[in-house]
N, C-alpha and C positions, 0 to 999 in steps of 0.2 A: 737230559731229564734225570732227576735224582730225588729219592726219598730221603729226607734229611737224616733221620736216625740210622736207617739202614746204610746209607752212603758213608756215614761216619764209621760204622762197624766194618764195612767192606774196605775202606781206605786204611784202617788200622790193623786189618787181618794179617797174620803171619803167612808163611808159605802154605799153599793149598793142601799139601800132604800132611800138615801138622794135625794131630788128633785134637779135636775140641772136646769130645764127649765119649766116655766109655761106660757101658752098662755092666752090671755084675755078671751077665752072661758072656761078656767079652765082645759084645757088639761095639763097633767104633764108628764115629762120624768125624771126618776131617773138616777143616775149614772149606775145602773144595766141595765136600758133600753138602755143607750148609748152603753154599752159593747155588749149586745146581738143584738141590732138593727144594729149597725155598722158591726157586724160579718155577719149578714144576707145580708146586702148590699155588703160586701166584697165578700161573696160567689157568689152573683149574678154577680158581675163584673168578677169574675174568670170564671163563666159559659159563659160569653160573650167573653172570650178570652183575657181579660186584664192580662198582665204580668208586671213585674217590669220595670219601665221606661215609660210605655205607658201613654199617656195623656188621661184624661177624661174631656171633655169640658162640662160645665153645665150652661145653661141659664134657670133658674127656679125662681119662686116667693119664697119669704122667707117662710120657713116652718121648723118644727122640722126634717122632713125627709131630707131636704137639709143639715142639720148639720150631720145627720147620714151618709149621702153620703160622705161628706168631710172626716169624720173620717174613713170611709170605704176605701177611696182612700189611706189614709196614711197606713192602715193595708194591703192593697193589693199591696203596692209598686208602686201605680200609681201616676201620677203627676196631681194634682187638678188644673183645669183651669176654674175659675168662670168668667162669662160674664155678663155684665150689661144687665138688663132686657129691657132696652130701645133700645138696638142695633137692627137695621133693618136687614132683610135677607141679604142685600148686604154687610153689615158690618160683619155679621156672616160668610158669604162666605169667606171673607178675613181671619178671625181668624182661621177657620177650615182648610183652604187651607195652612195657614202658620204653624199651630201647628200639623196638621195631627193626630188628636186624634183617638184612637181606638174606643171610644164610645162618642156620643154626647147626652146629656140629656136635653130635653126641656119641656116646659109646654105642657100639652095635647092639648090645644087649638091652639098651634103653629105648631103641628107636620106636618100637610098637607103642609103648606107653607115652611117648612124647610127641608122636607124629601129629596128633590132634591139636596139641598145645602150639606146635610150630605153625600149623595151618591157620589156626585162629589168629596168630600174630602176623600172618602174611609172610612167614619166613620159609625159605626152601631148606629142607632137612637133609643132612648128609651124616655119615658115620665115620669114626676113626677109632681104632682099637689099639691095645698095647701089643698085640701079636702080629704087627705089621699087616693089619687087615682093615677093611672099611671101604665104603663107597667113594669117599673123598680121596683116599689113597689110590684106589683103582683109577680114578679119573686123573690124578696127578701123574701116575706112571705112564699115561698115554701122551703126556706133554713133553715139549722140548726142555732141555736143561738150561735154557737162557730166557731172559725176560727183560723187556724194556720197562724199567721202574717208572711208576706214576709219580709225577712231581709233587712233593709235599714239603712245605716249609717248616720253619721252627715253631710257628704258632698253630699249625694244623694239628688236629687231634690224632693221637696215636693209639689211645686206649680209653676205655671207660671201665672203672672198677667200682662195683657197688659196695657201699658200706654195710655194716652188719644190721643196721636198722633197729638197734636196741632202744632208741628213743623215738621210734615212729617208723614209717615205711622206709625201706632202703632207698638211699640216694646214690645216683651214679656220678662218681667223681670223674670229671673230664681231664685227662692228662695229655698234654701236647708232646710233640717230638722233642722240644727243647726241655720240657719238664724232666723227661726221662734221660735225655742225653747229658744235660748239665749236671744232674745229680750223679750219674754213673761216672762221668769224667772226674768229678770231685772225689769220689770214693776211690777211684784208681790211684789218685795221687795221695790222698790222706791215709789210706790203708796200705800203700806201697805195693800195689799189685803190678806184676810184670808178666811177660810171656812165659816165664819160668814157673809161674804158680800153677799148682794143681789143687783145685778146690773139691772138698767132699760135699756133694750136694744131695741132701736127703730131705729137703723141704718140698712142700707142694708147690705147684707152678700156677695155681689160680690166684695167688696172693702176691702182694707187692714185694714181700721179702724174697721168696723163692724165684720169682719171675724177673722183676726189674732190678732189685738190689744185687742178687747173685748173678743172674744170667747176663744182664747188660754190662755189669762191671767186668766180668771175666771176658766177655766178647770184646770190650773196648781195650782190655789189657792184652788181648791175644793169648790168654792162658788156656788151661784145660780143666776138665772136671770129671770126677767119678759121679755118675748119674744114677743115684739109688732111688728105687720106687718109694721108699719110706725109711723111717728111723730103724736101723738094725745095728745095735751096739756091737755085736760080735763082728759083723762085716766092717764096720767103721774102724774097729781096732786093727783088723787085718790090713786095711787100706792106709792107715796113718804113715807107715814107713815109706809109702810112695806118694804121699800128699804133702802139701805145705800149709793148707788153710782149711777152715770149716766155718760155715755160717749155720747157726742153729737157734732154736728157741730154748728156754731154760730146761725143758724136759729132756733135751738131748744130753745136757750136762749132768743132770741128776741120774739118768739111766747109765751113762758111761761111768759115773762114780761108783756104781754098783758092780762094775766089772773088775775082777781081781787083777787083770792084766794092765790096768791103767797106771802107768808109772812114768817117771821122768825119762827113762830110757825108751819107753814105747812112743813117747811124743817128741823125741828129740829132733825129728825131721820137720816137725810143724813149726811155723813161724807165727801163726795168728789163729785165734779162736774168737769168733764174734757171736754175741748173743743179742737177741731182740725179740720184738712182737709181744713180749710180756715181761713183767719185772723179774729180774734175777735176784734170788735171795742172797744177802750178804754172806750167809753161811756157805752157800754153794760156791760163791766167788772165792772165799778163803780156803775151802776144802780143795777146790780145783788147783789153786796155786800151790798148796802144800803137797798134793799128790804129783803134780806134773811140772811144777816150776814155771808154768805159764799163767799170766793174769788175763782172764777173759776180758775182752773189749766189749763193753755194753754201749749201745747207741739207742737213739730215739727217733722213730719215724711213724708215719701213719699213711693210710690209703691216699689221703688228699695231697700229701707232700713228699712222698718217698722219705729220704732221711733228712732230719733237721739238725741233730747234734750227734756227737760221738766223743767217747773218751779218746785221749790222744794215743797215737801209735808209739811215740816216744813220750816219756813222762808218766805221771801217776795215773793209773786207771783205778779210780776210786769206787769201791763197792757201794752200791746204793745210789749212784749217780749215773747220768747218761752223758756226762762230759760237757764239752763246749759246743756252741753253734758251729756248724761246718763253714768253711770259707764261702763267702757269698751269701750266707744265710744270717738273717738278723732275728734275735729272739728277745722278748721282753715279758715281764710279768705285770699284769694290770689288775685293778679292782674289778671283780666280775660284774658289779652293778653299775659303776660309773665309767669304766674303761680308763681311769686315770692310772698312769704308771706308778708302780710300787718300788720302794727302795730294796736294795739287796737284802736277802734273808727273809723277806716277808712272802707269805703264801698268797697266791692269786692265780689268775687265769694266764696260761702261757699263750702267747701270740707269736707268730712267725711270719717272715717275709723273705722272699728270694725267688730265683728262677725255678726252683723246685716246686713251688706252690701251684696247685692245680688251677684250671681256668674257670671252675665253678661246677655246679651240680646240673646234670642233664635235665633240661626242660623244667628247671626250678629256679627261675630268676629271682623270685622273692627270697627263697631260702639262701641263695647265693649271696644276695645283698646283705642279708642279716648276719652272715658269717664273716664278713669282711669289715674292717674299720675304713674310715674315709681315706686314711693314708696308706691303704693297701695291705695292712697286716691281717693275717688270717687268724680267727679266734679258734684255737684248736679244740676247746672243750676239756682240755687237761689242766688240772690244778698242779701248781708246782712253785718252786722258788729258785733263785739263782744265788748261790752263796758268795762269800767274800772273795773267793778265788776264781769265781766265774763258772763253776760247775753247775749244771742244771740238775735239779732234783724233781722227779715226778711224784706227786703225793696221791694222785688218783684222778678219776674222771669227775667232771663237775657234777654229773648226775649221781655220783656215789657219795657226795657230801651228805653227812647226816646232820639234820637240824633238830636238836632235842631241847625242848624247853626254851627255845629262842637262841640257843648257843650253837655255834658251828663246830662240828667234830670231823676232823680229817681222818678217815679210816686207817691210813698208813701209820699214823702216830700210835694208835692202839695196837695195830697188827705188829709193829716193830717190837713193842714191849712183850707181847704174847709170844712171838716167834723166838725171843731170846730166852724163854723159860725152859728149864730142863724137861725133856720128854715131849716137846712140841716139834712137829715137823713143819707145819705152817698154819696160818689162820687167815680168815677173811671176816671183815667187820662190815656189817650193813645196818641200815636203818629200817625198822619195821613199824607199821602203824601202831600208835599208842595213844589211848584216850587222853591221858594226862599230859604227855610230853610232845605230842605230835608224832615224833618218831622215837622209838626206843633203840639205843645202841645195843647191838647184838653181835656176839662173836661166835663164829663157827670154826672149830679147831680140829685139826687132824693130829692125833697123838702118834708118837713113835710106837712101833710094835712092842707090846709088853709093858708100856708105860701106864701107870695108874694115875690119871689126872682127875682132879676134883674141881667142880665148878666154883665152889665157895673159896677154895684155896687160890684159884687163879684171880678171882675178883679181889680177894684180900691182898694179894701180892701187887696188883695194879693200883690199889689205894695208896701205896707208898710212892707211886711213880707218876700218877696222872690226877688231874683235877677231877673232882667228884662227877661233874656233868659228862666227862668223857668215859666213865666206867660203864662196861656192859651191864645191862640189866639181866641178861642171861648169857651163859656160855654153853653152847651145844657142841657135841662131839660127833664127828663123822669119819668114815674110813678114807674118803677122798673128797676133794672139792670139785664141783662141776667145771669143766674147761671146754673151750672151743677147740677147733682143729689146730690153732696156732698156739695153744697152751695158755691162753688168757682165762683167768678165773671168771666164770659167768655169774656175777653178783645179781644180775636180774633173775636168774634161776633160783638163787638162794632166797631172794626177797619173795618170789612167788611161792616157793615151797613152805616158807615159814610165816606167810603173811597174816595168819590167824593166831600167832603165838601169844599176843597180848590181848586178844579179844575174849 
């Protein structure tokens, strides 16, 4: 009996005494600990009635036990359902009501306010905390350190990840054992991970980036990681001489660039810096290379697909692009209205196909059907282009497209021009309701400290660079742009904040 993904991890594991995970407090978990600990948690889940195909919803803080629980779900044949720790009880009510998990695991401090929500959904509630406490851990400690894994094949579900729901109610993306395994194996090879790698892991583990990209890749490489609860620039700088790689979001790199100790000498032991989950500014890319001698490797993925493209390990890592389709993954750009393939260099809808692409949306067959072409390509909802060299460029989400006076404006084009102006940290361009134009192009700009930017001067400068219909009708200044936990600018929040600007 074997669980496909876990069996792959177990067969590729190094010696049992090799450390897989080390916390800032010095706590260590070896590969042997992963095997016995996940077995105890799998036994605990079985005691709670979990059988193959049951969902186990988890809203807990980042801890080694949370990783053991993830592996236990694979071994018990359950479907792992991680939930953002920032979700409110009202949001949890929706997710549990939709997924109908057998078990819901939450932080001990949240149990009282979530017990009724779990009961309403018919889920058994357990707790798991960061201080090696919780009712589920107590139950796991009573179990044996061995477990007969439940048989799960390549096409069986391993996880459900809910999308952010910015275009409607959140959808549960169903990911199979092979979706996760094939993508992680590809990344092991493409990014050259080995048992000698030590990854700095400061990402959350309720998201595909921190859980599946980082965790599965290191497990299948037989490597190790420093397991940080969150971004801590000072701690990361101290760990770099003992590490080889880091995966982060753009915020990681902008924060580290503010650290005086970031030099070529400080990063000489590192071989790879990866960025994703949000666009990396070309300026950040250039500054990082100048300071450290390393070119950040930017890649493109999403909840439904894990990783789709990546800049090359060897070869030019081009700022502002997300590289080439990964081995085994096909990507194309199509007309958003007709679905017809577009030639190189033209902007359209990015579509992808490959073993990484999910099985569909949980209990939403019509939505699933609408998001796939007849030939199996998944319509990502991202607008982009493929240049003459084959590099993929992301220009924005389809919903971010601004249609003003009948003309299409791609925000990234305007943002790139504004971001290149002196005194600008970054910008976000959105469309706001406008009586005459349908939508008014609007720029929200973050100035550098002490910079004196003027709305009229910015618009005047853009007049020399952009067609008139692309020009912002207004330029607004803010201290910072709203972002989600993965660092993505929340344009929906900007549209809501300024929706009455032209009324």
